[in-house]
PDB file as gemmi writes it, atoms N, CA and C in Angstrom:
CRYST1    1.000    1.000    1.000  90.00  90.00  90.00 P 1                      
ATOM      1  N   UNK A   1       8.285 -27.335   0.900  1.00  0.00           N  
ATOM      2  CA  UNK A   1       6.865 -26.876   1.176  1.00  0.00           C  
ATOM      3  C   UNK A   1       6.526 -26.090   1.965  1.00  0.00           C  
ATOM      4  N   UNK A   2       7.536 -26.420   2.985  1.00  0.00           N  
ATOM      5  CA  UNK A   2       7.268 -25.157   4.120  1.00  0.00           C  
ATOM      6  C   UNK A   2       7.405 -23.213   3.517  1.00  0.00           C  
ATOM      7  N   UNK A   3       8.728 -23.361   2.603  1.00  0.00           N  
ATOM      8  CA  UNK A   3       9.082 -22.159   2.089  1.00  0.00           C  
ATOM      9  C   UNK A   3       8.012 -21.798   1.250  1.00  0.00           C  
ATOM     10  N   UNK A   4       7.236 -22.876   0.237  1.00  0.00           N  
ATOM     11  CA  UNK A   4       5.960 -22.455  -0.333  1.00  0.00           C  
ATOM     12  C   UNK A   4       4.793 -21.842   0.253  1.00  0.00           C  
ATOM     13  N   UNK A   5       4.843 -22.630   1.051  1.00  0.00           N  
ATOM     14  CA  UNK A   5       3.432 -21.905   2.109  1.00  0.00           C  
ATOM     15  C   UNK A   5       3.612 -20.761   2.857  1.00  0.00           C  
ATOM     16  N   UNK A   6       5.023 -20.311   2.955  1.00  0.00           N  
ATOM     17  CA  UNK A   6       5.063 -18.802   3.437  1.00  0.00           C  
ATOM     18  C   UNK A   6       5.437 -17.926   2.468  1.00  0.00           C  
ATOM     19  N   UNK A   7       5.616 -18.324   1.515  1.00  0.00           N  
ATOM     20  CA  UNK A   7       5.838 -17.493   0.279  1.00  0.00           C  
ATOM     21  C   UNK A   7       4.265 -17.122  -0.018  1.00  0.00           C  
ATOM     22  N   UNK A   8       2.981 -18.106  -0.314  1.00  0.00           N  
ATOM     23  CA  UNK A   8       1.783 -17.860  -0.419  1.00  0.00           C  
ATOM     24  C   UNK A   8       1.407 -17.028   0.489  1.00  0.00           C  
ATOM     25  N   UNK A   9       1.591 -16.995   1.568  1.00  0.00           N  
ATOM     26  CA  UNK A   9       1.300 -16.387   2.898  1.00  0.00           C  
ATOM     27  C   UNK A   9       1.558 -14.803   2.442  1.00  0.00           C  
ATOM     28  N   UNK A  10       2.915 -14.878   2.350  1.00  0.00           N  
ATOM     29  CA  UNK A  10       3.441 -13.551   2.294  1.00  0.00           C  
ATOM     30  C   UNK A  10       2.847 -12.577   1.029  1.00  0.00           C  
ATOM     31  N   UNK A  11       2.939 -13.686  -0.040  1.00  0.00           N  
ATOM     32  CA  UNK A  11       2.079 -12.673  -1.277  1.00  0.00           C  
ATOM     33  C   UNK A  11       0.330 -12.084  -0.757  1.00  0.00           C  
ATOM     34  N   UNK A  12      -0.012 -12.887  -0.083  1.00  0.00           N  
ATOM     35  CA  UNK A  12      -1.599 -12.631   0.266  1.00  0.00           C  
ATOM     36  C   UNK A  12      -1.493 -11.393   1.174  1.00  0.00           C  
ATOM     37  N   UNK A  13      -0.600 -11.542   2.115  1.00  0.00           N  
ATOM     38  CA  UNK A  13      -0.372  -9.898   2.830  1.00  0.00           C  
ATOM     39  C   UNK A  13       0.117  -8.864   2.070  1.00  0.00           C  
ATOM     40  N   UNK A  14       0.759  -8.982   0.846  1.00  0.00           N  
ATOM     41  CA  UNK A  14       1.441  -8.197   0.089  1.00  0.00           C  
ATOM     42  C   UNK A  14       0.253  -7.454  -0.678  1.00  0.00           C  
ATOM     43  N   UNK A  15      -0.620  -8.486  -1.378  1.00  0.00           N  
ATOM     44  CA  UNK A  15      -1.743  -8.182  -2.078  1.00  0.00           C  
ATOM     45  C   UNK A  15      -2.830  -7.552  -1.193  1.00  0.00           C  
ATOM     46  N   UNK A  16      -2.899  -7.635  -0.012  1.00  0.00           N  
ATOM     47  CA  UNK A  16      -4.117  -7.061   0.846  1.00  0.00           C  
ATOM     48  C   UNK A  16      -3.467  -5.525   1.087  1.00  0.00           C  
ATOM     49  N   UNK A  17      -2.050  -5.427   1.305  1.00  0.00           N  
ATOM     50  CA  UNK A  17      -1.585  -4.143   1.659  1.00  0.00           C  
ATOM     51  C   UNK A  17      -1.867  -3.039   0.364  1.00  0.00           C  
ATOM     52  N   UNK A  18      -1.542  -3.879  -1.015  1.00  0.00           N  
ATOM     53  CA  UNK A  18      -1.767  -2.909  -1.999  1.00  0.00           C  
ATOM     54  C   UNK A  18      -3.218  -2.362  -2.502  1.00  0.00           C  
ATOM     55  N   UNK A  19      -4.202  -3.562  -2.090  1.00  0.00           N  
ATOM     56  CA  UNK A  19      -5.509  -3.462  -2.213  1.00  0.00           C  
ATOM     57  C   UNK A  19      -5.925  -2.232  -1.228  1.00  0.00           C  
ATOM     58  N   UNK A  20      -5.428  -2.292  -0.089  1.00  0.00           N  
ATOM     59  CA  UNK A  20      -5.936  -1.245   0.714  1.00  0.00           C  
ATOM     60  C   UNK A  20      -5.480   0.284   0.340  1.00  0.00           C  
ATOM     61  N   UNK A  21      -4.275   0.448  -0.124  1.00  0.00           N  
ATOM     62  CA  UNK A  21      -3.607   1.213  -0.534  1.00  0.00           C  
ATOM     63  C   UNK A  21      -4.239   1.926  -1.851  1.00  0.00           C  
ATOM     64  N   UNK A  22      -5.040   1.093  -2.402  1.00  0.00           N  
ATOM     65  CA  UNK A  22      -5.230   1.881  -3.922  1.00  0.00           C  
ATOM     66  C   UNK A  22      -6.803   1.950  -3.385  1.00  0.00           C  
ATOM     67  N   UNK A  23      -7.624   1.233  -2.548  1.00  0.00           N  
ATOM     68  CA  UNK A  23      -8.868   1.731  -1.898  1.00  0.00           C  
ATOM     69  C   UNK A  23      -8.593   3.038  -1.221  1.00  0.00           C  
ATOM     70  N   UNK A  24      -7.689   3.328  -0.522  1.00  0.00           N  
ATOM     71  CA  UNK A  24      -7.857   4.518   0.055  1.00  0.00           C  
ATOM     72  C   UNK A  24      -7.414   5.782  -0.852  1.00  0.00           C  
ATOM     73  N   UNK A  25      -6.585   5.426  -2.115  1.00  0.00           N  
ATOM     74  CA  UNK A  25      -6.400   6.259  -2.845  1.00  0.00           C  
ATOM     75  C   UNK A  25      -7.546   7.044  -3.578  1.00  0.00           C  
ATOM     76  N   UNK A  26      -8.277   5.912  -4.121  1.00  0.00           N  
ATOM     77  CA  UNK A  26      -9.665   6.367  -4.711  1.00  0.00           C  
ATOM     78  C   UNK A  26     -10.386   6.897  -3.831  1.00  0.00           C  
ATOM     79  N   UNK A  27     -10.417   6.644  -2.804  1.00  0.00           N  
ATOM     80  CA  UNK A  27     -11.550   7.394  -1.628  1.00  0.00           C  
ATOM     81  C   UNK A  27     -10.802   8.495  -0.965  1.00  0.00           C  
ATOM     82  N   UNK A  28      -9.416   8.981  -1.710  1.00  0.00           N  
ATOM     83  CA  UNK A  28      -9.147  10.517  -1.553  1.00  0.00           C  
ATOM     84  C   UNK A  28      -8.404  10.500  -0.173  1.00  0.00           C  
ATOM     85  N   UNK A  29      -8.219   9.534   0.405  1.00  0.00           N  
ATOM     86  CA  UNK A  29      -6.963   9.580   1.565  1.00  0.00           C  
ATOM     87  C   UNK A  29      -5.561   9.504   1.415  1.00  0.00           C  
ATOM     88  N   UNK A  30      -4.718  10.431   1.795  1.00  0.00           N  
ATOM     89  CA  UNK A  30      -3.472  10.551   1.266  1.00  0.00           C  
ATOM     90  C   UNK A  30      -2.549   9.918   2.391  1.00  0.00           C  
ATOM     91  N   UNK A  31      -1.503   9.223   1.746  1.00  0.00           N  
ATOM     92  CA  UNK A  31      -0.547   8.294   2.321  1.00  0.00           C  
ATOM     93  C   UNK A  31       0.587   9.533   2.925  1.00  0.00           C  
ATOM     94  N   UNK A  32       0.667  10.537   2.871  1.00  0.00           N  
ATOM     95  CA  UNK A  32       1.511  11.440   2.948  1.00  0.00           C  
ATOM     96  C   UNK A  32       1.276  12.264   4.557  1.00  0.00           C  
ATOM     97  N   UNK A  33       1.984  13.071   5.042  1.00  0.00           N  
ATOM     98  CA  UNK A  33       1.701  13.944   6.238  1.00  0.00           C  
ATOM     99  C   UNK A  33       0.824  14.972   6.197  1.00  0.00           C  
ATOM    100  N   UNK A  34       0.659  15.459   4.678  1.00  0.00           N  
ATOM    101  CA  UNK A  34      -0.284  16.601   4.333  1.00  0.00           C  
ATOM    102  C   UNK A  34       0.764  17.903   3.816  1.00  0.00           C  
ATOM    103  N   UNK A  35       1.851  17.877   4.347  1.00  0.00           N  
ATOM    104  CA  UNK A  35       2.560  19.078   3.910  1.00  0.00           C  
ATOM    105  C   UNK A  35       3.114  19.006   2.415  1.00  0.00           C  
ATOM    106  N   UNK A  36       2.532  19.420   1.644  1.00  0.00           N  
ATOM    107  CA  UNK A  36       2.546  19.178   0.235  1.00  0.00           C  
ATOM    108  C   UNK A  36       3.569  20.245  -0.309  1.00  0.00           C  
ATOM    109  N   UNK A  37       4.088  21.405   0.398  1.00  0.00           N  
ATOM    110  CA  UNK A  37       5.236  22.331   0.170  1.00  0.00           C  
ATOM    111  C   UNK A  37       6.329  21.835   0.140  1.00  0.00           C  
ATOM    112  N   UNK A  38       6.646  20.641   1.254  1.00  0.00           N  
ATOM    113  CA  UNK A  38       7.963  19.947   1.042  1.00  0.00           C  
ATOM    114  C   UNK A  38       7.729  18.421   0.349  1.00  0.00           C  
ATOM    115  N   UNK A  39       7.273  18.419  -0.431  1.00  0.00           N  
ATOM    116  CA  UNK A  39       6.812  17.080  -1.239  1.00  0.00           C  
ATOM    117  C   UNK A  39       6.764  16.994  -2.518  1.00  0.00           C  
ATOM    118  N   UNK A  40       7.477  16.384  -3.554  1.00  0.00           N  
ATOM    119  CA  UNK A  40       7.474  16.431  -4.984  1.00  0.00           C  
ATOM    120  C   UNK A  40       6.341  15.457  -5.696  1.00  0.00           C  
ATOM    121  N   UNK A  41       5.932  14.798  -4.840  1.00  0.00           N  
ATOM    122  CA  UNK A  41       4.845  13.895  -5.574  1.00  0.00           C  
ATOM    123  C   UNK A  41       3.377  14.627  -5.271  1.00  0.00           C  
ATOM    124  N   UNK A  42       3.151  15.552  -4.351  1.00  0.00           N  
ATOM    125  CA  UNK A  42       1.697  16.148  -4.557  1.00  0.00           C  
ATOM    126  C   UNK A  42       1.843  17.453  -5.564  1.00  0.00           C  
ATOM    127  N   UNK A  43       0.575  17.339  -6.359  1.00  0.00           N  
ATOM    128  CA  UNK A  43       0.322  18.671  -7.128  1.00  0.00           C  
ATOM    129  C   UNK A  43      -0.334  19.780  -6.755  1.00  0.00           C  
TER     130      UNK A  43                                                      
END                                                                             
């Protein structure tokens, strides 16, 4: 039972992190340092 509760808590934390990342991406905030010359992911 304890493992199940901890799993639910961790899944909730991960969901909040993902939601925050999606919200930041939609608002134009970048997760990188801003040096796109060294980044393959930036266009």
